[in-house]
C-alpha positions, -999 to +999 in steps of 0.1 A: +252-750-580+245-765-616+213-761-629+203-794-649+196-789-687+166-802-704+172-824-735+152-825-765+148-786-767+170-784-800+160-759-834+140-786-849+116-794-817+112-758-807+104-745-843+075-774-843+067-761-810+066-723-823+048-730-854+017-733-834+017-700-818+000-685-847-030-710-839-027-699-801-031-664-811-059-670-835-080-686-806-074-658-781-104-647-769-123-678-774-136-700-744-112-725-735-126-754-720-109-775-688-129-802-667-158-787-678-153-751-669-147-720-690-112-701-689-114-672-707-085-650-719-087-614-709-089-588-733-066-559-742-032-552-744-008-523-732-004-508-764-043-495-752-029-471-731-017-453-760+016-439-768+034-473-767+044-498-788+057-533-780+081-558-800+093-592-793+124-609-808+117-649-804+153-670-808+141-698-831+174-719-822+164-727-785+135-711-762+147-675-752+139-641-765+130-604-755+103-580-752+107-541-755+078-519-743+087-485-761+072-451-754+069-428-784+073-398-760+090-413-732+074-421-696+078-413-657+085-446-647+090-462-614+099-500-605+093-522-572+115-553-570+104-585-548+120-616-542+156-621-535+172-628-570+165-602-593+186-591-627+180-557-636+196-528-652+189-486-647+166-496-618+184-468-593+182-442-618+138-445-612+147-435-577+126-403-570+155-386-560+173-393-591+179-369-617+164-384-653+126-380-650+117-401-683+126-432-696+124-439-732+115-478-729+119-511-710+135-540-716+125-576-703+145-606-717+155-640-709+190-653-708+195-646-669+222-616-665+235-623-698+201-612-715+209-576-701+229-574-732+198-567-752+196-531-735+225-523-757+202-533-788+176-509-776+200-480-766+215-482-802+178-481-816+171-450-797+204-432-805+198-438-841+165-420-838+176-393-817+159-402-785+171-401-751+184-379-725+202-350-739+241-341-722+252-313-744+258-327-778+253-365-769+220-383-764+221-409-737+188-435-742+174-447-712+163-482-707+158-501-675+155-536-678+149-571-661+157-607-670+145-641-665+163-673-658+156-697-689+194-709-693+180-745-685+157-744-719+181-759-744+215-747-753+223-720-725+252-704-744+222-689-767+206-658-752+196-624-760+220-601-773+224-565-788+210-579-822+182-594-807+173-564-784+176-542-817+155-569-838+126-563-810+126-527-812+124-528-853+093-553-844+076-530-821+040-520-828+010-505-817-011-531-827-023-567-814+006-580-789+012-615-794+011-637-764+023-673-751+057-686-768+071-654-776+098-624-769+108-629-730+082-653-723+095-680-750+116-700-726+092-695-694+083-719-672+064-725-638+058-750-609+094-757-602+096-760-567+099-797-568+121-796-600+122-793-634+108-826-643+076-811-626+070-782-643+050-768-672+051-742-699+043-708-693+048-676-717+040-639-720+008-624-713-011-589-715-043-575-705-057-537-705-089-524-689-104-488-687-114-473-658-141-443-659-144-425-692-106-417-698-082-438-676-065-466-691-044-493-676-025-521-691+003-545-685+026-572-699+043-597-680+064-627-686+057-655-660+085-678-651+074-684-616+088-712-593+054-715-579+021-726-593-004-701-614-040-698-602-069-688-618-076-650-611-117-662-612-112-691-592-080-688-569-087-723-555-080-738-591-046-742-605-042-736-641-006-745-646+021-755-619+042-784-604+028-818-621+019-853-598+036-884-606+011-891-634+019-858-654-012-844-659-026-831-622-008-809-597+007-815-564-002-780-552+027-765-541+012-745-513-005-772-500+027-796-497+048-769-480+022-763-454+019-802-450+057-802-442+070-814-477+109-816-477+125-803-509+149-823-527+186-807-528+186-778-550+152-785-565+144-751-568+173-736-578+179-698-562+175-674-588+166-699-614+131-686-621+116-648-618+083-632-633+095-598-647+062-572-660+054-536-668+021-521-660+013-486-679-013-461-678-022-431-697-022-408-665+005-386-657+029-398-629+057-385-610+084-411-599+072-415-565+038-418-576+049-446-607+069-467-578+038-469-557+017-483-586+042-505-592+042-518-554+007-522-558+009-543-591+028-566-574-009-578-558-017-589-591+012-615-588+003-625-555-035-629-566-022-657-595+009-670-588+015-691-553+042-692-538+054-658-551+084-635-542+104-664-529+143-669-526+144-684-559+124-655-576+135-618-585+102-609-593+101-570-609+076-547-619+081-512-637+053-491-638+051-462-664+024-429-670+025-415-703+008-385-693-014-389-727-046-384-705-051-349-690-073-360-663-058-362-630-063-396-614-064-410-582-029-430-573-046-454-554-072-459-581-044-466-607-028-487-584-060-509-576-063-514-616-026-521-621-030-551-595-060-561-614-047-558-649-015-577-640-037-607-626-054-608-657-020-606-678-005-636-655-035-656-665-032-650-702+004-659-702-008-694-694-037-698-713-017-686-743+014-713-739+020-739-760+037-774-747+072-780-758+090-814-752+092-819-718+070-790-705+032-791-717+010-759-715-024-756-699-043-762-731-026-798-732-036-810-699-072-795-707-077-811-739-074-843-722 
């Protein structure tokens, strides 16, 4: 099935949109106004868990890129895959029955299945630093990965590769994590059930929260859903989604489905979407516990994306425990917090995004 390409997303137009990312980031934390109602981004980022660095590679040639989450001392990790069209790497290894207990980093990338090539660059970075699973005199870095589909955003021949993954590692930092049109969220869009012409720009978001005196849970997510993104604080309100014929109001995908709308042939392309993310905590987890936390974190997607986990998506969430805290936390509490912080990160991905030709962002509609 051929996925239509969006014209006008060459290097010059993309650079013009990317130049405003710094302005967007400077605004994070203040109130955004839409229809007289506040939409304030949630605070924090996944690096506040501690022992975590995040780096982005954002391709300036067309909207795509990748994001790495690096664990300074490794992390016990689990995964939960929903939807019917995932693109992943090393997820079988995370099964509690399998041998390796800790991973060195996680890659989130655009470029569809081609974007999994970026994991080779992450492995190279770890190998050069002597980090990985030791097998005799050899070291094998463990880098699970997940991808989203953004090949229809400009020239699909340009996608994250080995060099992109390596560059993201070089850029990794434990300081503030840029959000919006960066890394794996560079080519992310939402609201595509009725075709790309109705879609809006999304991006990458992050958030964190503290539970009690010591437990910290954070999330980072690239939101590329077929469905609409809802305001976490007011689920009846759509922040970004399928636009109506006027280009500024919303069709409300859920309501149209419930009223029996017939989707145009090929409108919600199978596998041409997908939301991917990581939740992390400073608690110590087993692989089985990490898998449960990843499972519960999907509730954060369900609270903010509708429809979600569809046949057109391959939604994947990793969960990691760094063990930086010596306090033993209840897994249910961690899972509840993971769902909460994932929902916040999804909203941040939309609120921080900047529009590009053919795909307005939340802020573009809210300013009218």
